[in-house]
C-alpha positions in Angstrom: 65.8 -8.9 20.9 69.2 -8.5 19.1 70.0 -5.6 16.8 68.8 -7.4 13.7 65.5 -8.4 15.3 65.0 -4.8 16.4 65.6 -3.6 12.8 63.0 -6.1 11.5 60.4 -5.0 14.1 61.1 -1.3 13.2 60.8 -2.0 9.4 57.5 -3.7 10.0 56.2 -0.5 11.6 57.4 1.5 8.6 55.8 -0.9 6.2 52.5 -0.6 8.0 52.4 3.2 7.6 53.6 3.0 4.0 50.8 0.6 3.2 48.3 3.2 4.6 49.9 5.9 2.4 49.7 3.6 -0.6 46.0 3.0 0.0 45.4 6.8 0.2 47.3 7.2 -3.1 45.4 4.4 -4.8 42.1 5.9 -3.6 43.1 9.3 -5.0 43.7 7.8 -8.4 40.5 5.8 -8.5 37.6 7.0 -6.3 38.5 10.2 -4.4 36.1 13.1 -5.2 37.7 16.3 -6.4 36.9 18.2 -3.3 38.8 15.7 -1.2 42.2 16.4 -2.9 43.5 19.2 -0.7 42.9 17.3 2.6 44.2 14.1 1.1 47.4 16.0 0.3 47.7 16.8 4.0 46.9 13.3 5.1 49.6 11.8 2.8 52.1 14.5 3.9 51.5 13.7 7.6 52.1 10.0 7.0 55.2 10.6 4.9 56.7 12.7 7.7 56.1 9.9 10.2 57.6 7.3 7.9 60.6 9.5 7.3 61.1 10.1 11.1 61.1 6.3 11.7 63.5 5.7 8.8 66.0 8.3 10.1 65.7 7.4 13.8 69.1 7.4 15.6 68.2 3.9 16.9 68.3 2.6 13.3 71.9 3.8 12.9 72.8 2.1 16.2 71.2 -1.2 15.2 72.8 -1.1 11.7 76.3 -0.6 13.2 75.7 -3.5 15.5 74.9 -6.1 12.8 76.6 -4.9 9.6 78.8 -7.5 7.9 80.2 -8.4 4.5 78.6 -11.8 4.4 76.4 -13.3 1.6 73.5 -14.2 3.8 70.0 -12.9 3.5 70.4 -11.1 6.8 73.6 -9.3 5.6 72.0 -8.3 2.3 69.0 -6.9 4.2 71.2 -4.8 6.4 73.2 -3.5 3.4 70.0 -2.4 1.8 68.7 -0.7 4.9 72.1 1.0 5.3 71.8 2.5 1.8 68.2 3.6 2.5 69.1 5.0 5.9 72.0 7.1 4.7 69.9 8.6 1.8 66.9 9.3 4.1 69.1 11.0 6.7 70.1 13.6 4.1 66.6 14.8 3.6 65.0 17.0 6.3 61.6 15.7 7.5 59.9 19.0 6.7 61.0 18.7 3.0 59.5 15.2 2.9 56.1 16.5 4.0 56.3 19.5 1.7 57.2 17.3 -1.3 54.3 14.8 -0.5 51.8 17.6 -0.3 53.1 19.2 -3.5 52.8 16.0 -5.5 49.3 15.3 -4.2 48.3 18.8 -5.5 50.2 18.3 -8.7 48.4 15.1 -9.5 45.1 16.9 -9.3 46.4 19.8 -11.4 47.8 17.3 -14.0 44.5 15.6 -14.3 42.8 18.9 -14.9 45.5 20.2 -17.3 45.5 17.0 -19.3 41.7 17.0 -19.6 41.8 20.5 -21.0 45.1 20.0 -22.9 46.5 23.1 -21.3 50.1 22.9 -20.1 50.0 26.3 -18.5 47.7 24.9 -15.8 50.3 22.3 -14.8 53.5 24.4 -15.4 53.8 26.0 -11.9 53.4 22.5 -10.3 56.0 21.0 -12.6 58.4 23.9 -11.6 57.8 23.1 -8.0 58.4 19.4 -8.6 61.7 20.1 -10.5 62.9 22.4 -7.8 62.2 19.8 -5.1 64.0 17.1 -7.1 67.1 19.4 -7.6 67.2 20.1 -3.9 67.0 16.4 -3.0 69.6 15.5 -5.6 72.0 18.0 -4.0 71.2 16.6 -0.5 71.7 13.0 -1.6 74.9 13.8 -3.4 76.3 12.5 -6.7 79.6 12.2 -8.5 78.9 13.2 -12.1 75.3 14.3 -12.6 72.4 15.3 -10.2 70.2 13.0 -12.3 72.2 10.1 -11.0 70.9 10.8 -7.5 67.3 10.6 -8.7 68.0 7.4 -10.7 69.3 5.8 -7.5 65.8 6.0 -6.1 64.3 3.7 -8.7 67.3 1.7 -10.1 70.1 1.1 -7.7 73.5 1.4 -9.4 72.1 3.0 -12.6 74.0 6.1 -13.9 72.9 8.6 -16.6 76.1 8.4 -18.5 75.8 4.6 -18.9 72.1 4.9 -19.8 72.9 7.6 -22.3 75.4 5.3 -23.9 73.0 2.4 -24.0 70.1 4.4 -25.3 72.5 5.8 -27.9 73.0 2.2 -29.0 69.3 1.8 -29.3 68.3 5.0 -30.9 69.6 4.7 -34.5 68.6 1.0 -34.8 65.1 1.8 -33.5 64.6 4.7 -35.9 65.7 2.4 -38.7 63.4 -0.4 -37.4 60.5 2.0 -37.2 61.0 3.0 -40.8 61.2 -0.6 -42.0 58.3 -1.8 -39.9 56.0 1.1 -40.9 56.9 2.9 -44.2 58.5 -0.1 -45.8 56.3 -2.8 -44.3 55.8 -5.9 -46.5 52.6 -7.9 -47.0 49.0 -6.9 -46.6 48.1 -4.2 -44.0 47.0 -5.4 -40.6 43.2 -5.5 -40.2 41.6 -2.7 -38.2 40.7 -4.0 -34.8 38.3 -1.2 -33.9 34.7 -2.2 -33.4 32.0 -2.6 -30.7 33.6 -3.8 -27.5 31.3 -3.2 -24.4 33.2 -2.3 -21.3 31.5 -5.1 -19.3 32.6 -7.7 -21.9 36.2 -6.3 -21.7 36.2 -6.6 -18.0 35.0 -10.2 -18.1 37.7 -11.2 -20.7 40.4 -9.3 -18.9 39.5 -11.1 -15.7 39.6 -14.6 -17.3 43.0 -14.1 -18.9 44.5 -12.4 -15.8 43.4 -15.3 -13.7 44.8 -17.8 -16.2 48.2 -16.1 -16.1 48.2 -16.7 -12.3 47.0 -13.5 -10.7 45.4 -14.3 -7.4 42.1 -12.4 -7.1 41.7 -13.5 -3.5 44.6 -11.1 -2.9 43.9 -8.5 -5.6 41.5 -6.7 -7.9 41.2 -4.7 -11.1 39.8 -1.1 -11.0 39.6 1.8 -13.4 42.0 4.8 -13.4 43.1 7.6 -15.7 46.6 6.0 -15.9 47.0 2.2 -15.5 49.1 1.1 -12.6 49.7 -1.7 -10.1 50.2 -1.2 -6.4 50.8 -3.7 -3.6 49.0 -2.1 -0.7 49.6 -4.9 1.8 51.1 -8.4 1.8 47.9 -10.0 0.3 46.4 -6.9 -1.4 47.7 -6.1 -4.8 45.6 -3.7 -6.9 45.6 -3.4 -10.7 44.0 -0.7 -12.8 43.3 -0.1 -16.4 41.2 2.2 -18.7 38.6 1.3 -21.3 37.9 2.3 -24.9 34.6 0.8 -26.0 35.8 0.8 -29.6 39.1 -1.0 -28.9 39.4 -3.8 -26.4 43.2 -4.0 -26.8 43.6 -0.7 -24.9 42.3 -2.2 -21.6 43.5 -5.7 -22.4 47.2 -5.0 -22.9 47.0 -2.6 -20.0 45.8 -5.5 -17.8 48.4 -7.8 -19.2 51.1 -5.2 -18.4 49.8 -4.6 -14.9 49.3 -8.4 -14.3 53.0 -8.8 -14.9 53.7 -6.3 -12.1 51.1 -8.0 -10.0 52.6 -11.5 -10.5 55.9 -10.1 -9.3 54.3 -8.5 -6.2 52.3 -11.7 -5.4 55.3 -13.9 -6.1 57.5 -12.1 -3.5 57.6 -13.6 0.0 54.5 -12.2 1.7 55.9 -13.1 5.2 59.0 -10.9 4.4 57.0 -8.0 2.9 58.6 -5.5 5.2 62.2 -6.7 4.4 64.3 -6.0 1.4 64.4 -9.8 0.8 60.6 -9.7 0.3 60.6 -6.6 -1.9 61.0 -5.8 -5.6 64.6 -4.9 -6.3 64.1 -2.1 -8.9 61.7 -0.6 -11.4 63.8 -1.8 -14.3 63.3 -5.4 -13.1 59.7 -4.7 -12.2 59.0 -3.4 -15.7 60.7 -6.4 -17.2 57.9 -8.5 -15.7 55.1 -6.4 -17.1 56.6 -6.1 -20.5 57.5 -9.8 -20.7 53.9 -10.9 -20.1 52.4 -8.1 -22.2 54.7 -8.5 -25.2 56.8 -11.7 -25.3 53.7 -13.7 -24.2 50.6 -11.6 -25.0 51.5 -10.6 -28.5 52.6 -14.0 -29.7 50.8 -16.2 -32.2 50.7 -19.1 -29.7 48.8 -16.8 -27.2 46.1 -15.9 -29.7 45.7 -19.4 -31.0 44.4 -20.2 -27.6 42.7 -17.0 -26.5 41.0 -15.8 -29.7 38.2 -18.4 -29.4 37.7 -17.2 -25.8 37.7 -13.5 -26.9 35.1 -14.3 -29.6 32.7 -15.6 -26.9 33.0 -12.1 -25.3 33.1 -9.9 -28.4 30.8 -10.4 -31.4 33.1 -8.0 -33.3 35.8 -10.7 -33.4 33.6 -13.4 -34.8 35.2 -13.8 -38.2 38.8 -13.1 -37.1 41.6 -15.6 -37.4 44.6 -16.1 -35.1 46.9 -14.9 -37.8 44.8 -11.7 -38.3 44.6 -10.7 -34.7 48.3 -11.5 -34.2 49.2 -9.2 -37.0 46.8 -6.5 -35.6 48.2 -6.5 -32.1 51.8 -6.3 -33.5 51.1 -3.6 -36.0 53.9 -1.0 -36.0 52.6 2.5 -36.2 53.9 5.9 -35.2 51.7 7.3 -32.5 51.6 9.9 -29.8 50.7 8.0 -26.7 53.4 6.0 -24.9 51.2 3.5 -23.1 49.5 2.5 -26.4 52.7 2.4 -28.5 53.8 -0.8 -30.1 57.1 -2.5 -29.2 59.2 -1.1 -32.0 58.2 2.6 -31.4 57.9 2.5 -27.6 61.5 3.2 -26.6 61.6 6.3 -28.7 59.0 7.7 -26.3 61.3 6.9 -23.4 64.5 8.3 -24.9 62.6 11.6 -25.4 61.5 11.7 -21.7 65.0 10.7 -20.5 66.6 13.6 -22.5 63.9 16.1 -21.3 64.3 15.1 -17.7 68.1 15.3 -17.7 68.0 18.8 -19.1 65.4 19.9 -16.6 67.5 18.7 -13.7 70.7 20.0 -15.1 69.0 23.4 -15.7 69.6 23.6 -19.4 65.9 23.4 -20.1 63.4 25.8 -18.6 60.0 24.4 -17.4 58.4 27.0 -19.6 60.0 25.5 -22.7 59.1 21.8 -22.2 56.2 21.7 -24.7 58.3 23.2 -27.5 61.3 20.9 -26.9 59.1 17.9 -26.5 57.2 18.6 -29.7 60.4 19.3 -31.7 62.3 16.2 -30.4 59.2 14.0 -30.9 59.0 15.1 -34.5 62.7 14.3 -35.0 62.3 10.8 -33.6 59.0 9.8 -35.1 58.1 12.3 -37.9 54.9 13.2 -36.2 53.7 16.7 -35.3 52.2 17.0 -31.8 49.0 19.0 -32.0 48.1 19.4 -28.3 49.6 19.1 -24.9 47.4 16.1 -23.9 49.0 14.0 -26.6 52.4 15.5 -25.8 54.1 16.4 -22.6 50.9 16.0 -20.4 50.1 12.4 -21.3 51.9 10.8 -18.4 51.3 11.1 -14.7 54.9 10.6 -13.5 56.1 14.2 -13.3 53.0 15.1 -11.1 54.0 12.3 -8.8 57.5 13.8 -8.5 59.0 10.8 -10.2 61.9 12.3 -12.2 64.3 9.5 -13.0 61.6 6.9 -13.3 61.1 6.8 -17.1 64.4 5.2 -18.1 63.4 2.1 -16.1 60.7 1.4 -18.8 63.4 0.9 -21.5 65.5 -1.1 -19.0 62.4 -3.2 -18.5 62.2 -3.9 -22.2 65.8 -4.9 -22.4 65.5 -7.1 -19.3 62.3 -8.7 -20.5 63.8 -9.8 -23.9 66.9 -11.1 -22.1 65.0 -12.9 -19.4 62.6 -14.5 -21.8 65.4 -15.8 -24.1 67.2 -17.2 -21.0 64.0 -18.9 -19.8 63.4 -20.5 -23.2 67.0 -21.7 -23.3 67.0 -23.1 -19.8 63.5 -24.6 -19.8 63.1 -26.9 -22.9 59.4 -27.4 -22.3 58.5 -23.7 -22.0 57.7 -23.0 -25.6 55.3 -26.0 -25.7 53.8 -25.0 -22.4 53.0 -21.5 -23.7 51.4 -23.0 -26.8 49.1 -25.0 -24.5 48.3 -21.9 -22.4 50.1 -23.4 -19.4 51.9 -20.4 -17.8 53.1 -22.2 -14.6 56.5 -23.1 -15.9 57.3 -19.5 -16.9 56.0 -18.2 -13.5 58.1 -20.8 -11.7 61.2 -19.9 -13.6 60.7 -16.2 -12.8 59.9 -17.0 -9.2 63.1 -19.0 -8.8 65.4 -16.6 -10.7 63.9 -13.2 -9.9 61.2 -13.1 -7.2 62.9 -15.4 -4.7 65.9 -13.1 -4.4 64.0 -9.9 -3.5 66.6 -7.1 -3.1 69.4 -9.5 -2.2 71.3 -8.6 -5.4 71.5 -5.3 -7.3 69.6 -5.3 -10.6 72.6 -6.0 -12.9 73.8 -8.7 -10.5 70.4 -10.3 -10.6 70.4 -10.2 -14.4 73.8 -11.8 -14.5 72.7 -14.6 -12.2 69.5 -15.2 -14.3 70.9 -14.8 -17.8 74.7 -15.0 -17.6 75.2 -11.3 -18.4 74.3 -7.8 -17.3 71.6 -5.9 -19.2 72.5 -5.2 -22.8 70.6 -4.0 -25.9 71.2 -6.8 -28.4 68.7 -9.4 -27.1 66.0 -6.8 -27.3 67.0 -5.6 -30.8 67.1 -9.2 -31.9 63.6 -9.8 -30.6 62.3 -6.7 -32.4 64.0 -7.6 -35.7 62.6 -11.1 -35.5 59.0 -10.0 -34.7 58.7 -6.9 -36.9 61.1 -7.5 -39.8 61.0 -11.3 -40.1 57.4 -11.7 -39.1 58.2 -14.3 -36.4 55.3 -14.0 -34.0 55.8 -17.3 -32.1 
């Protein structure tokens, strides 16, 4: 075998071990009994150390040197991606990798307990450990302007905190104004309250029917229940979705499933034969999130969507028997200040992300102590939304990400919103039949456009390059703001 073939074979070994670790992680968040957490932490740590050893093997460096080039071929792009990953991995000692994996496994269990009891003090020492590890890794990885940049690079290649801060600054004031106009100054009759009797079994049946219609392959996937909805590709033909259920509000699980289906369609739309290669992998979380938000919001909250799916929902839910498509469209697009990010409407959602971005940057910089997180969170949240946070579960403990060690992850959610609006607008412009297809609940043309413009490229291009190829420009706020103004101020729910 030549050097490139050796690299491919080596990456396939790494992918196999990573899939085992992903399965252990999925099991921990779905079915693992509480007493199994401590040993699970050791299992995942052991696997992570093996993966890290393979990633940093001297042989990898030798193979990379033998086949690096400046070409624009898929092979050259794969090698460049592996070089970037190799250089970063070599800077982190194997012992640190195992320690971090064990710390996060314990932190997840502590977070679940702390959230259930709404007691930040139970999670605080684990967060301190997570922050300390992230600072150490940022220093080892290296950075030019901010240690937070080194963490961002793990989730969004090429992203920098200064640029994100500028872009979020362009969003912040318009969003605060939009929230006021869409809530306090809203015109027309109030949206009908959607709460009622929605049995979990009926929700599961409806969710399955819609998810399948969107194109998710249940021969290569499934939906389970978890405290925090997520999607995980465990193997080339094994993509798992999760959601959570509220028996009084079917939209909680439903939009969770739409969101995770978007992630799942991306994973299933990638080349399964190249799953171990960059060219068969998702390029970034900001692009990944664009897929979930596009299907959840641009598609799933449109009037066209509910014209088709309300009659189906009424077969599952007696509580919707006398609803009209107009009423349910207004209900699922109601703008309302709320505490929980994953249940926030489109117009308020990014204020949640801006808050987390600012808190994380301060934690990594050292200008915010872990002990002071609840106070800063609650104060900033009130400044952004006008709401007073009454307990930690509705505040700084609501998300799982910090327990997973994923500082630098949250900004990708807003990047996903921006990308989703920009991609959807480009798809409508480039595919004249798309609007009609969506009205007829034919989602194949949208899937095919995304497959050709996003999925097919894998990691061949960096996120902004990929957006430029698909839409003609790098990610920018205006298409997203235009979408929000149209939907929430002009009442255009098409």
